[in-house]
C-alpha positions as CSV (number, residue, x, y, z in Angstrom):
1,M,0.0,0.1,-0.1
2,T,1.3,3.5,-1.1
3,L,0.2,6.3,1.2
4,T,-0.2,9.8,0.1
5,I,-1.3,12.9,1.7
6,T,-3.5,15.6,0.3
7,D,-3.1,19.5,0.7
8,K,-6.1,19.5,2.9
9,E,-4.8,16.8,4.9
10,F,-1.4,18.3,5.3
11,E,-3.4,21.6,6.3
12,L,-5.3,19.6,9.0
13,I,-2.0,18.1,10.6
14,A,-0.1,21.3,10.3
15,A,-2.7,23.3,12.0
16,F,-3.1,20.7,14.8
17,I,0.8,21.0,15.5
18,K,0.9,24.7,15.5
19,K,-2.1,25.2,17.7
20,N,-0.8,22.4,20.2
21,Y,3.0,22.8,20.0
22,G,3.8,26.2,18.2
23,I,5.6,24.5,15.4
24,S,5.0,26.1,12.2
25,L,5.0,23.9,9.0
26,K,5.0,25.4,5.6
27,H,3.7,23.8,2.6
28,E,7.0,22.6,1.4
29,K,7.0,20.4,4.6
30,K,4.4,18.2,3.0
31,A,6.7,15.6,1.8
32,L,8.4,15.8,5.6
33,V,5.1,14.9,7.3
34,L,4.5,12.1,4.9
35,G,7.9,10.6,5.4
36,R,7.7,10.8,9.1
37,L,3.9,10.0,9.8
38,Q,3.2,7.4,7.2
39,Q,4.4,4.2,9.0
40,V,2.2,5.4,12.1
41,V,-0.8,5.6,10.0
42,M,-0.2,2.4,8.5
43,Q,0.4,0.8,11.7
44,L,-2.9,1.8,13.0
45,G,-4.6,0.4,10.0
46,F,-5.9,3.7,8.6
47,Q,-6.3,4.3,4.7
48,T,-6.0,8.0,4.9
49,F,-4.6,11.0,6.8
50,T,-8.0,12.2,7.4
51,E,-8.8,9.1,9.3
52,Y,-5.5,9.6,11.2
53,Y,-6.2,13.2,11.9
54,K,-9.7,12.3,13.4
55,Y,-8.3,9.6,15.5
56,V,-5.6,12.0,17.1
57,V,-8.1,14.9,17.7
58,S,-10.6,12.5,19.2
59,D,-8.2,10.7,21.6
60,T,-8.7,12.0,25.1
61,T,-5.8,10.2,26.6
62,G,-3.1,12.3,24.8
63,Q,-1.4,9.2,23.6
64,A,-1.9,9.8,19.9
65,S,-0.8,13.3,20.1
66,T,2.5,12.4,22.0
67,V,3.3,9.8,19.2
68,L,2.5,12.3,16.8
69,I,4.8,15.0,18.3
70,N,7.7,12.3,19.0
71,H,7.9,11.6,15.2
72,M,7.4,15.3,14.2
73,S,9.9,17.1,16.6
74,T,13.4,17.3,15.5
75,N,15.9,16.3,17.9
76,H,19.2,17.0,16.2
77,T,21.8,18.1,18.7
78,Y,25.3,17.1,19.8
79,F,27.7,17.8,22.5
80,M,29.4,21.2,22.8
81,R,27.1,22.7,20.1
82,E,27.8,26.2,19.6
83,S,30.4,26.0,22.3
84,E,31.1,29.7,22.7
85,H,27.9,29.8,24.7
86,F,29.3,27.3,27.2
87,D,32.4,29.2,27.3
88,Y,30.7,32.4,28.0
89,F,28.2,31.0,30.6
90,K,31.4,29.3,32.4
91,Q,33.5,32.4,32.1
92,V,31.4,35.4,32.3
93,A,27.6,34.7,33.3
94,L,28.1,32.1,35.9
95,P,30.6,34.1,38.2
96,Q,28.6,37.2,37.6
97,I,25.2,35.7,38.8
98,S,26.8,33.6,41.6
99,D,28.0,37.0,43.0
100,T,24.6,38.3,43.2
101,I,22.9,35.2,44.7
102,R,22.7,35.6,48.6
103,D,20.6,32.3,49.4
104,K,23.0,30.2,47.5
105,D,20.3,28.8,45.4
106,F,21.2,28.8,41.7
107,R,18.5,27.7,39.1
108,I,18.8,27.1,35.6
109,W,16.3,25.9,32.8
110,C,17.3,24.0,29.7
111,A,14.0,24.5,27.5
112,G,13.9,22.2,24.6
113,C,16.6,19.9,25.8
114,S,16.2,17.1,23.2
115,T,18.2,14.0,23.8
116,G,20.1,15.6,26.9
117,E,23.6,16.7,25.4
118,E,22.9,20.3,26.4
119,A,21.7,19.6,30.1
120,Y,24.6,17.4,30.8
121,T,27.2,19.8,29.6
122,L,25.5,22.6,31.7
123,A,25.6,20.0,34.8
124,M,29.4,19.5,34.1
125,I,30.0,23.2,34.0
126,L,28.0,23.6,37.2
127,E,29.8,20.9,39.1
128,D,33.3,22.1,38.1
129,F,32.2,25.7,39.1
130,F,30.8,24.6,42.5
131,P,33.4,22.3,43.8
132,Q,33.0,19.9,46.9
133,Q,34.0,22.9,49.3
134,L,31.1,24.6,48.0
135,M,28.5,22.0,48.5
136,N,26.3,24.2,50.7
137,W,25.0,25.8,47.3
138,D,21.8,24.3,46.1
139,K,22.0,23.9,42.2
140,K,18.8,23.2,40.2
141,L,19.1,22.2,36.7
142,L,15.6,21.7,34.9
143,A,15.6,20.1,31.5
144,T,12.4,20.0,29.6
145,D,11.1,18.7,26.1
146,I,8.1,17.9,24.4
147,S,9.2,14.5,23.1
148,T,9.0,11.8,25.4
149,K,11.3,9.5,23.3
150,A,14.1,12.2,23.5
151,L,13.6,12.3,27.1
152,E,13.8,8.8,27.7
153,K,17.3,8.8,26.1
154,A,18.4,11.8,28.1
155,I,17.2,10.2,31.4
156,K,19.2,7.1,30.4
157,G,22.2,9.1,30.1
158,V,24.2,6.6,27.7
159,Y,25.8,7.9,24.4
160,S,27.8,6.4,21.8
161,N,31.6,6.9,22.2
162,E,31.7,8.5,18.8
163,A,29.1,11.1,19.9
164,L,31.5,11.9,22.9
165,S,34.5,12.7,20.5
166,T,33.8,16.6,21.1
167,M,33.6,16.5,24.7
168,P,36.9,17.6,26.5
169,A,38.9,14.5,27.8
170,A,38.9,15.7,31.4
171,W,35.1,15.7,31.5
172,K,34.9,12.2,30.0
173,A,37.5,10.9,32.6
174,K,35.6,12.6,35.5
175,Y,32.0,12.4,34.6
176,M,31.6,9.4,32.3
177,K,32.0,5.7,32.7
178,R,32.7,3.5,29.5
179,L,30.1,0.6,29.3
180,N,31.7,-1.3,26.2
181,D,33.7,-0.2,23.0
182,R,30.5,1.5,21.7
183,E,28.9,3.3,24.5
184,S,29.6,5.2,27.7
185,A,27.2,6.7,30.4
186,F,27.3,9.7,32.8
187,T,28.0,8.8,36.5
188,D,25.1,8.9,38.6
189,S,26.5,11.9,40.5
190,I,25.9,13.9,37.3
191,K,22.7,12.2,36.4
192,K,21.0,13.3,39.9
193,E,21.9,16.9,39.4
194,I,19.4,17.3,36.4
195,I,15.5,17.1,36.5
196,F,14.2,15.9,33.2
197,R,10.5,16.7,32.7
198,K,8.1,16.6,29.5
199,Y,7.0,20.2,29.0
200,N,5.2,21.9,26.3
201,L,6.4,25.7,25.8
202,M,3.0,26.3,24.4
203,S,1.5,25.7,27.8
204,P,-0.5,29.0,28.8
205,I,0.8,28.5,32.2
206,M,4.3,28.0,33.2
207,P,4.3,25.9,36.5
208,F,7.5,27.2,38.0
209,K,7.5,28.2,41.6
210,K,10.7,30.3,41.3
211,K,12.4,32.2,38.5
212,F,15.6,31.1,36.9
213,H,19.1,32.7,36.8
214,T,19.8,31.4,33.4
215,I,17.6,30.0,30.5
216,F,18.9,28.1,27.6
217,C,16.5,27.8,24.8
218,R,18.5,27.1,21.7
219,N,17.5,26.5,18.1
220,V,13.8,25.7,19.1
221,M,12.2,29.1,18.3
222,I,13.3,28.9,14.7
223,Y,10.2,26.5,14.3
224,F,7.9,29.0,15.6
225,D,6.2,32.0,13.8
226,S,6.9,35.5,15.0
227,E,3.8,35.7,17.4
228,T,4.5,32.6,19.1
229,K,8.1,33.5,19.5
230,Q,7.3,37.0,21.0
231,R,4.8,35.3,23.6
232,L,7.5,32.9,24.5
233,I,10.3,35.6,25.0
234,Q,8.0,37.4,27.3
235,Q,7.3,34.4,29.5
236,F,10.9,33.5,29.5
237,Y,11.6,37.5,30.4
238,D,9.0,37.1,33.3
239,L,10.7,33.9,34.5
240,T,14.2,35.4,34.5
241,E,15.8,36.6,37.6
242,P,17.1,40.4,37.4
243,G,20.8,39.9,36.2
244,G,20.0,36.6,34.7
245,Y,20.8,35.4,31.2
246,L,18.9,34.0,28.1
247,F,20.7,32.1,25.5
248,I,19.2,31.3,22.3
249,G,20.5,29.7,19.1
250,H,23.1,31.5,16.6
251,S,20.4,31.3,14.0
252,E,17.9,33.0,16.1
253,S,17.6,36.8,17.2
254,L,15.5,38.9,19.4
255,E,14.1,42.4,18.5
256,R,16.4,44.7,20.8
257,N,13.7,47.4,21.1
258,Q,10.8,45.3,21.8
259,L,11.6,43.2,24.7
260,G,13.3,43.8,28.1
261,Y,16.4,41.8,27.6
262,Q,19.6,43.7,27.0
263,Y,21.6,42.4,24.1
264,V,25.0,41.1,25.3
265,K,26.4,39.7,22.3
266,P,24.8,37.6,19.4
267,S,22.3,35.0,20.9
268,V,23.2,36.1,24.2
269,Y,20.8,38.3,26.4
270,R,20.6,39.6,29.9
271,K,17.7,40.9,32.1
272,P,18.5,44.4,33.6
273,F,18.3,44.7,37.4
274,N,15.9,47.4,37.3
């Protein structure tokens, strides 16, 4: 059986994804939708994408939409991606922020964490910065994503040795344990530093009790339209502590005059103290 998707069916699927997850799919992504979802549709026994769409929107458990977004979300990432961000966070932002925190409660959010590479990198930076003699610091690193499939890999903390080739050797020696010739795993001491959670950035309410000193949301907003992006940035701003930072992807940018963040350098912004 050869499955096809009509323009109307694509528009239905695209509108559902946009409404629920903020991801904007232009018409040239029609082949992508077909390629990523046709196996799902056929395994469910449906003959058309119209049948599949009706199944998804009528499913009250949320399981159908979870499978849909697991297949449609892009989880391309790797260790030390856009490494200048990590250097700046370690050398400039982290020392600045820690000097202003009186209660020794440091909070960071990795939004759109994908399969965990970014979150683990930040955890290792924090572990190096707050050594054993400073254990009275309370470090909270929240990492969220909409894809349960990506989060399963992140929570497991196992990566191919090839994927770790860009990681500094000192980190691999200190924070990784080699499982075999193909894979290595993060130590429990690093894994327990990260709270992985499923979270949809399109949720109207952000259920966080406290604000964050740093938010990383890199290469996520490129999939959103301008209106969705502006609303999300406003939510990020409201959730950032004064003096805190927002890191976005190198291919992304904010309107300097529209939002409260101050431009620091390309893709790095800071919330003023007043």
